[in-house]
N, C-alpha and C positions, 0 to 999 in steps of 0.2 A: 518442626518438616513442613506444617499444616501453611505457617506465613512465607514461609521458602517456594512452596508451589504457589501459594496465592500472588505472590509477588511475580514471577514466573507468568501466570497467566497478564496479570494486569499488564507485564511492559511486552506479551508475547502475541496478547491477541490481535490489538492494533498493527503489528509488523506481518501478521500472519494473513490480516485482508489485504495489506499493502502489497503482499507475496501475491496471493491470489491473484489480483489485478494484475501485474506485471506476468503472471502466467497463461492469462487470455490472450492478452495481447502477444506475448511472442508466441501463442499458436498460429497468430493471426499473422504472423511474419514481422513482427515491430520490437524491437527494442528502445521499452519505454523508458525515457529517462526523466520523465516528465510526471512519475508519482509522485516526487517530492513536494511539487507544487501543486499538486491535485488533494493530496492525502492535506496538508497546510489550509488552504482553501478548505475543503470540510470541514475542518477544526474550526475554524474561525467564522465560516458559517452555522455552525450547529449551536457555539456560546453565544453568538451576536441573534440568532433568531432566538434562543430560550431565552434571553435578556430582551430584546424589544415586542414578542409575541406571546412569551411565558406559556409557552405550549411545547415539549416534548418531539410529538412529531409532526410538529410544522419544521420544525427546526431541523428533524434528521429533512423531510421533503425538500425542506433547500437548500440543505448541504446537498444532497443526491442531485437537484436542479445544477448547480453551482458546477460539480463537479463534469458532470454529463456536457453541458455547456462547453465545459475546459475541451472533455474531451474529443465533442463536435470540431471543435477550432482547431485540435490539434492533429485528428483527421485532414479536417481540409489542406492546410499546411502541407502536410505530409504528399496528401491522396492526390488534390489536385492543384496544389502551386509548386508540386514537386519539389519541396525540402527537405534537405538530409535529415532523414527521421531523429537522429542524435542529436544535431545541435537547435532543432527545434524543439526535443524533448526538453533539452537545458533550457529553453526559453519559457516553455511551459514551466519549468519549476522557477525560474527566475520572477517570473508574472505571478505566480503565486505567492512567493514570499513575498514581492513588493507589493503586490496588491490589496493582501492582507493587514498588512502594515499600515498603509494606504488608507481603507476602509475604516480598520478600526480610530486612525488619527481623526478623520472625518467624522466620525459619528460622536468618540466622546470625547477630542479636542486633547486626547491626550497619545501616548505609547507605552500606557504602563498595563501591565495586566488587566485583564478582564475579567470577571467571577458569575458565575452564574447560578442564580439563586436556586437552583436544582441540577440534576442531573438524566441522564439513563435511570428506568427503572430498576432496581435488583430483583435477583433471582428469588430473594425471601428468605426467611428464619429456615425452612424446611432442609435447605444446604449447610446447617449448620456455619461453623467459622466462614463459609463460600456463601456465603450467604449475600455479602458485600458485593459479591461481584455483579457485574450491568447482566443483561440481560443477552449482548451482543457477545460476551465470553459462554454463555450457555449455548448460541446457537453457532459456536464459530467450529468446531468438530462438525455440523451437518453439513455448514458450509462449504467446507475441503470436498467431503465425503460425494456432494451435490455438482461441487465442481467437476470430481475427476468422472465420476458418472457421465457427465455431460457433455465434456473433452473425451473421452477415451471411450463411452459403450451407446454413443447416439448420433444419429444421421447427420444432426448440425456439427457434433465436432470432425467428424470423418471431413465434413464438408471445410469446416474450417482450416483443419489442418492442410487440406488439399490448395486450400488460399493463399496458404500461410508458407507451402514448404515448395509445393508446384504450380504455380499461379497462372503456369503460360495451360498447364494441361487443365487445371481446376477450369478455365474460361473455354476450351475446347469442349468441355461434356457439359455448359449450360452453365457455370456456378463465375457467379458474381465478384471476384476477389475484392475490390475495391466496397461492397456494400459488406460482405463480412468480415473486412475489417471496420468499419464503422460499429456494425452491433458489437464487435469485441470490444472497442475501445467505448460503447459506451456501459457494456456490464464494466469496464474496467475504474469506471469512473464513480461507478454507482460502489463499487468497492471499498474506493479510494474516499470515500465519502463516509462508508462504513469504519473505514479506519482511523479518518480524521476525528470522526463524531466519540469511537471510542477513546481514542489518546484524552480528548477534551474534556467529556462530560462522562465517563466512565468510572471514574473514580476520582480525579483533579477536577471537573467541573470548574475551572478555569483556560484564557484562551491567552497566550504569551507570545512573542514574536519570537519565530523560529524554535518554536518548541517541538516541531517534529526531529530537529537534532540529526538531521541525517537517515532517519528511517525509512524514507522512499528508497533509497541508494540500499540504504542494506537489505530493503527486499527485492531490489532489482540482484544483486547480488545473490540473494538466496536463489532467484529462479535459476540462477548460471548454477550454482552450487548442486538445485537440486536436479539437472538437467532437464528442466521446464514440465517435470511430472510433477504433477496438483500438490501430492500428497506426499514427494520428497521434497520438494520446494519450502511444503509447508515445514515439514521437521527441520529443514534446514534453518529457517524464521525463528523453529522455536530454539534452538540450539545456540543461534545468537543471544534469544532471549535468559537462557540458561547463563550464558558466561556474562551478561549484563550484570543479573541477580547476583551472581558470584562473587563480583566486581561489589556490588555493594556490599552483600556479606562477610568480603575480604575487609573493606574501611571499618566495619562498626570492629571486625574479629583482630584484627594486626594496629588498626590507628594508624600513629605516625611511622611505624616500624616501615613501613611500606608508602613509597610515591603514592600520592593522592592523586594525580595528574595517570601515572600509567595504570593504577586500579580504574580509572574513567575511561582512559582508552582502550581496556578489554573488549569490551565488542565489535569495533572495529576495526583491530588487531584478528579479533578472530575470522572476520569478512573478510579481511584483506586474505587468511590462511585456507577461506574455503573456497576461496574463488584463483586460489593456486591450486590445490588439491583438485577444482572440479577441471583445472586446463589439464592437471598431469594424467588424471586417472579414468574420465570421463568425454573428456573434448567438450565439456561444455561450452567454451565460447565462439564453437561456430557458430556463425552468422547462420541467421536461417534466410533460405533461399530465394525467396519474396523480395529481400531487401535490393537483390541487386536488381527487379524489375522496377522497384521501386526508384532506383538511383538514375534507371538505363532510360526511361520512357521521355 
């Protein structure tokens, strides 16, 4: 049972981080389809930073800088150039997927996976069999609660919600919606960097092309499933991770009796089911009203 819980935490932690990145962007009125691109950029920057600089902290700093710059670019394209945020987000994802492949090819002259000599610090033997998990797993619940408190119990969260849901009214009381969106996307970029770092250096200590395998889009779906609530979205992401872990366990248990491809597809089927339930039960796909302002200006 402990092994099953550890597997859930390992697969669920990066998914929860990228989901929180989508939550704060959605709160600011941005449906962020660039999460996948930022996440893989963070994963690539972390591993390359470890290999080239031999420091996990410099690698994390580099990953955060890369994802923050990507977020600022996304904000500029959406806010200043008035591009459609869905198309811009998909473009950012394409840039992340293609840019990381180009970076690995340019530096190492190969498209093969890049291994890091070490990864993120572990939480230690004091936690027993959970000691092999990284520190980002340990602080993940704290980040979730901090995000809930910031968005639901602070003046900043209220101003951010106003900028995302009622931007014209927010501007009338002195709130700059564009600035609030920029801050939200910068925080989102930091969270995407942590998601990528945990994915690449948490347990695997390796970077491979397309290793995010749609986790950014699953995080986006978790935002919809959780109706934009930090805790609800995190629980939705955890649900997707549990389904994925069950799929792996089913492969070991049933072997060839169940089609392998079907078991691998379970997390994505759960994602589709989650969006369907959110649409019919909670109205989760209702667009943020800030989208209209971004579109019409």
